[in-house]
N, C-alpha and C positions, 0 to 999 in steps of 0.2 A: 390416610396421610402419605405423602410422597417421600420417597427415599432421597437422601441428600444428593446422590449422584444424578437423579432425575431432575432435581431442582437446578443444579448447576448446568445441566444440558439445556434447560429451557430458558436460561438467562442469556439473551443475545447481547452482542457488542460489536462495535466496529473497530478493527485493528488496521490502521492506515499505515502502510509501508511506503515511506517516501525516500527518494534517493535519485541519483543521476541515472540517465539511460545506461543500461547494461550493468547496473550495480548488483543485480541479483534479486531484486524485489519479487518478481513473478516466480522465479525458481524456488525461492524460499517459501513464498505463500503456498504454492502447489504442494511442496513437500510436507508442510505443516498441515494443510487441509487433508491430505491423504492420511496422515497419522491420526488426525481427529476423527475423520469419517470412519476409520477402522474401529473406533471405540463407540460408534453410534452417535457422535456429536453432529448436530445439524450445522453444516458449514458451507459457505459459498465464497468463491474467489471472484471478485469484480476486477478483472484485468483491465487496466487503462486502455490498452490497444483494442481489446474487444469492444469496450464501451464506445470508443471513437468510431469503430467500424459499424456498430449497430444502432447507437443512440445519438451520436454527435457527429455524424459524417459531414454535416454542413458547416461545421466549425473549422476555422483555420488555427493558426498558432500565434495569433496576436495575444497580448496580455489579457485583453477582455475575453477572447474566445477560450483561452486556457482557464480563466477564472470560471466562466460559464460551465465548461466541461467538468471541472472539479466540483462545482455546486451540484450538478446533475448526479454525478457519481455519489456524492455525499447524501443526496436525497434518497437514492435507491438503497444505499448502505444503511441509512438510519431506518428506513421502512422495513427492510429485512430484519435488522437487529431488534427492532421493536416487537417483532413476531418470534423472537427466540432463536434467531439464526446468528451464528458467529460469522461475521463478515470479515474476510481478509481482502483489503483493497490495495494491491500493489500498483500505485499510481504516483508518477513523479510529483505532481502538484508543486511546482517550483516556487510558488509565492506564499510567504507566511500568512498573508491576509486571507488567502483562499482557504488554507488549511484551518485557520482560526474560525472562519465563517462556518465551516463544516463542524468543527468542535462545538461552536455555540448552538447550532441547530440541534445537535445531539443533546447537549446539556438542557436546552429549553424543553426537550421532550422526555427528559429523564433517562436517556439512553447512554450507555457506556461508550466512550470513545477513547482509544489509546493510540498515540502516535509512536511509530517505530521508525527510527532513522536508520536505513540501510546505508551505512557510512563506508563507501568504497571510493577511494581516490580516483579522480578523473583519468589519471594515467593508467590505472588498472582497467577502468571501464573502457577506455579507448582500445586497449589490447583485446579485451573480450569482444567488444563491438558486435554483439549478437545480431543486430539488424543492419549492420553496415553503415550506420549513421555517421560515425566518426570519420570513416574513410570518405564518405560522400562530402562531409563538411570540409575535410582537408583538401579534397580535389576541387573545391569551389562549387560543387553541385547542390549544396544545401546550406542555408543560413538559418539562424535562430535555434541552433542546437543548445539545449539546456546545459548549462555548466561550461560551455565553450564560448559561444558568442551571444548567448541569452542567459540572463541570471538564474541561478539556483540559490534560493535563500535557505540555507541550512537551518534546521530546527535548533533553537537554542536550549530548549528544555523538553526533549521528547521523553516519554515514559520509559523508552528503551532505545539504546543505540547499539546496533550490531555491526561489527566490523567483519567483512567477508574476505578481505585480502588474505590469501594463503591458507584459508580454512575450507575444509570440505563442506558441501551442502548439508550433509547429515549432522555435522557439528553445529552449524548455525541454526538449523531447524530444531535441534534438540534444545538449544538455548532459548529460542522463541517459544517452544512448547512449554518449557520449564516456567517461563515468565507467565504464560497463560494459566498454568496450573496454580502458580502463586496468587494470581488474581481471581481464582475461583471460576475460570472460564473454560477449563478443560479437565 
């Protein structure tokens, strides 16, 4: 018979962290993944930028291409989660229908899917500007920036909403970790 801790470690799930560029999704996901891995939890971070670089480099940023990219990430996430991995997917996924399609794929396969909205105001994101996207958009070098001149459809009923403004990463990571513990995933 398996111990309760072992059973929890073997139950996979996808935790989709959605939010604006520079909201803190990847930073939060990596902090939580490190904490989980230290306890022996099988965890994988599917970073949206890395996926674009390695699996979706031929895609642009049209609505159709963004949708395809989200579906690809959702497929990989569900596959890993179905094999007992806790997947943290820090991916903008700006359109509600794309996120819903990923949720439905998970539900159809009996795999847990949790949506976490990393709710950081665009004004804060533009100051953080981790990749220089907001500066490039303001200078006219970039169009189609999510939340500025391309839509971001904020989740209406995520399983968790985390506000990062004025909070240290350790604090937001502890909140997400607590949520995962409450759900029996950590």
